[in-house]
Legacy VTK file of the C-alpha trace (Angstrom):
# vtk DataFile Version 3.0
C-alpha trace
ASCII
DATASET POLYDATA
POINTS 167 float
0.139 0.061 -0.022
0.767 3.510 -0.464
2.434 5.608 2.710
0.091 8.374 1.850
-2.917 6.464 2.281
-1.807 5.344 5.903
-1.735 8.473 7.038
-4.009 10.299 9.759
-4.496 13.407 7.737
-6.488 11.373 5.143
-9.359 9.547 6.345
-9.474 6.554 3.973
-12.155 3.362 4.212
-11.347 -0.001 1.909
-14.601 -1.261 0.554
-14.894 -4.191 -1.744
-16.883 -3.250 -4.926
-17.536 -5.553 -7.751
-14.940 -7.916 -6.478
-12.437 -4.852 -6.324
-10.843 -3.106 -3.831
-11.844 0.639 -3.757
-11.391 3.422 -1.345
-13.541 5.563 -0.188
-12.280 9.637 1.056
-14.502 11.026 3.444
-14.076 14.957 3.268
-15.741 17.706 5.383
-17.123 18.023 8.685
-19.447 15.976 11.166
-22.422 17.790 12.619
-20.508 17.620 16.142
-17.428 19.154 15.116
-19.623 22.132 13.375
-21.706 22.444 16.391
-18.581 22.294 18.663
-16.981 25.296 16.713
-20.411 27.226 16.236
-20.678 27.191 20.710
-16.995 28.482 20.901
-17.382 31.316 18.329
-21.007 32.156 20.053
-19.227 32.055 23.684
-16.124 34.221 22.570
-18.794 36.789 21.051
-20.699 36.551 24.078
-17.705 37.404 26.161
-16.398 40.208 24.244
-19.227 42.112 23.860
-18.966 43.554 27.524
-15.583 44.613 27.176
-15.809 46.359 23.793
-19.031 48.508 25.040
-16.478 49.528 27.810
-13.805 50.449 25.375
-16.518 52.506 23.725
-17.638 54.330 26.331
-13.783 55.285 27.710
-13.244 56.273 23.768
-15.941 58.867 23.703
-14.433 60.359 27.037
-11.158 60.779 25.237
-12.370 61.942 22.202
-14.401 64.218 24.003
-11.815 65.878 26.608
-9.638 65.939 23.254
-12.001 68.168 21.534
-12.481 70.437 24.317
-8.817 70.696 25.273
-8.306 71.584 21.751
-11.782 74.097 21.140
-10.592 76.037 24.621
-6.744 76.568 23.223
-8.147 77.346 19.670
-10.434 80.414 21.419
-7.653 81.427 23.467
-4.907 81.718 20.203
-7.747 83.721 18.214
-8.826 85.927 21.271
-4.766 86.874 21.896
-4.447 87.366 17.750
-7.521 89.470 18.281
-9.273 87.439 15.305
-12.130 89.133 13.712
-11.601 92.041 16.688
-13.472 90.374 19.264
-12.836 88.111 22.030
-13.873 84.077 21.693
-15.596 82.176 23.689
-16.723 78.536 24.042
-20.174 76.580 25.022
-20.284 73.296 26.194
-23.175 71.226 25.719
-24.590 67.690 25.970
-23.308 66.214 22.705
-21.572 69.551 20.955
-18.977 71.882 22.028
-19.644 75.706 20.399
-16.977 77.762 19.529
-18.062 81.186 18.713
-17.626 84.782 18.570
-17.930 87.328 21.111
-18.939 86.972 25.062
-22.507 86.639 24.919
-24.266 83.530 23.642
-27.114 84.678 22.939
-26.277 87.981 21.016
-23.552 86.270 19.403
-23.001 86.356 15.248
-23.700 82.594 14.046
-21.509 82.908 11.033
-18.245 82.578 12.801
-19.728 79.534 15.040
-17.675 76.183 14.817
-19.354 73.278 16.286
-17.577 69.986 17.195
-20.541 66.891 17.487
-19.651 64.519 20.497
-21.417 61.207 21.243
-24.667 62.108 22.200
-24.292 60.140 25.408
-21.760 63.041 26.598
-22.580 65.295 29.039
-20.600 68.449 30.702
-21.047 69.838 34.398
-18.923 72.879 35.736
-17.741 75.531 33.746
-19.407 74.856 30.690
-19.412 78.732 28.972
-15.878 79.898 29.147
-14.776 83.414 27.484
-11.383 84.261 26.689
-10.482 88.156 27.085
-9.646 89.889 23.464
-5.187 90.515 23.390
-4.730 88.399 26.664
-6.460 85.686 26.488
-7.301 85.216 29.819
-10.491 83.284 30.849
-13.885 84.555 32.246
-13.717 81.705 34.969
-11.304 79.088 36.491
-12.263 75.584 37.781
-13.111 72.600 36.432
-15.532 71.192 34.038
-16.402 67.617 34.388
-17.058 65.577 31.188
-19.000 62.701 32.260
-19.293 59.728 29.398
-22.091 57.261 28.614
-21.629 54.871 31.392
-21.323 57.649 34.157
-17.157 57.666 33.868
-15.841 61.199 34.267
-12.818 63.204 33.700
-12.054 66.334 34.709
-10.134 69.461 33.133
-9.017 72.090 35.276
-8.600 75.822 33.596
-6.412 78.193 35.820
-6.598 81.901 35.858
-3.924 82.268 32.883
-5.857 79.532 30.759
-3.497 76.642 30.900
-5.653 73.222 30.818
-5.212 70.359 33.694
-6.008 66.878 32.658
LINES 1 168
167 0 1 2 3 4 5 6 7 8 9 10 11 12 13 14 15 16 17 18 19 20 21 22 23 24 25 26 27 28 29 30 31 32 33 34 35 36 37 38 39 40 41 42 43 44 45 46 47 48 49 50 51 52 53 54 55 56 57 58 59 60 61 62 63 64 65 66 67 68 69 70 71 72 73 74 75 76 77 78 79 80 81 82 83 84 85 86 87 88 89 90 91 92 93 94 95 96 97 98 99 100 101 102 103 104 105 106 107 108 109 110 111 112 113 114 115 116 117 118 119 120 121 122 123 124 125 126 127 128 129 130 131 132 133 134 135 136 137 138 139 140 141 142 143 144 145 146 147 148 149 150 151 152 153 154 155 156 157 158 159 160 161 162 163 164 165 166
């Protein structure tokens, strides 16, 4: 017999058919093998869903804090540069960061607004309206802004009297 026919790699059965020896190669998977594979895939998927949702909520917090820091710095730079002859401000709302020209949110010129959309589950508390003065870039408020994520995890950003942000 040929050695490759004796290896375990090939499932070969020998049968007698019309007084001749013939071999029958069985290919494919058995039903139990398929069920075991499906069960293992389902188990791995079920275990990974909580980890994935945790990663998504943490990512929402980090993206929101980075966007907030970037927008606060941009507002300060535009105020120091006296862009469009006015100070610039930042308004933090649920799922939205708005950079606007001027010191009053209600009477602002919406033509200069820059909106940054965030995850809808992200909320802000603390200093949610920060105004920077023209020429100096000094903020009108100091203190902590808290970013609350979809899973109630938080991240704090602290703005000092010089406009420096600690996070």
